[in-house]
Structure formats: C-alpha cells, structure tokens
C-alpha positions, 0 to 999 in steps of 0.5 A: 697346319690344316685344321683337320690335322690339328689336335686340340687338348680338352682336359687331357684328351684330344678332340679326336679322342672325344669324337671317338668316345662320342661316336662309340656312345651313340653306336651303343645307344643305336645298338640297343635301340636296333635290338629292341626293334628286333625283339632282343633285350640286352640286360648288361653292357660293359663300358668305361666309367663315363656316365654319359653312355649310361645316361643315354642308355637309361634315357633311350632304352625302355628297360633296366640295363645293368652296367659292368666295368672292365678291369682296366677302367675299374683300376683307373677309377680306383687310382683316380679316386686315390689321387683325389683322396690324396689331395682332398683329405687330410687324416690327423697323425697320418702322412698323405698318400704318396704317388708310390703308394697309390701305384702300389695299391693299383698294382695290387688291385690289378693282381687280385683281379687277374688271379681271381677271375671267375671267383667272386668270393676269392676276389672279394677276400683278396681285395679286402686283404690289400691294405692289411698286407701292405702293413705286413699283416699276412694272416689271410 
C-alpha cells in the first residue's frame, strides 16, 4: 500500500485526522491575524476542547478572546472526565461508575442542553437536577 494511502493511528486518531485538526487550527489563527490587519476584532470563538488552538490564539492575537465549546465537544468532555473519574477515584461505600451510568449521565446532559437552548438559568437548573433525578428525587 502506498504511504499516502496508509492511515497510521495515533492515540485513536489517524494521521489524516491529526493533519486536518492541525490545518484547522492554523486556519483559525490566520483568520484572527487577517481580521486584525483589517481592523476587525473577534471577541469569541467556538471550538473543540483541545487546548492547542486556544494556546495559539492566545499567543498570536494581541487581545483577549473568549472560547466557547459546542454542545458535542462539551458532552464528549463530560463523558471523558466521567470515565477518568471512574478509573482514578474510589469512593468508600460506593460502587464505581458503570459504563451504563456514564452513558445515561451523558444522555441526560445532552437532553438538558437541547431542551434549554437560549435559556441559561433553566439550563443551569436542569443540569443541577440530573443526579437527583437519577436517584428518584423529582422535586424540581
């Protein structure tokens, strides 16, 4: 198989995925730098939860830019952190987080975000109610 057609896996991502992510990051930084030259300032950018783009923007853009995460990446980060918690923390008297429970909590988070778009206060309340609801407490 020719080298160009081969896909090499790196931490679950192919070289093609990594090159695509790298080029998007460079494109984002170029966009900010081009905007500055034309007198435009972007105050917010939406991206995944990879710190590389954020670090490059912080280094190359001479003003503060706020980063927002999209729903898909936020949910993915939450689920990843729950899996990390599952493997790294042991709580006395409690069972470990199961894959099924982590999936359930991720799904509930996704529902909260979808049902409370453009309503931050309701979103906050809904997210705070996920765990109590999982234990059958439905007062809120």
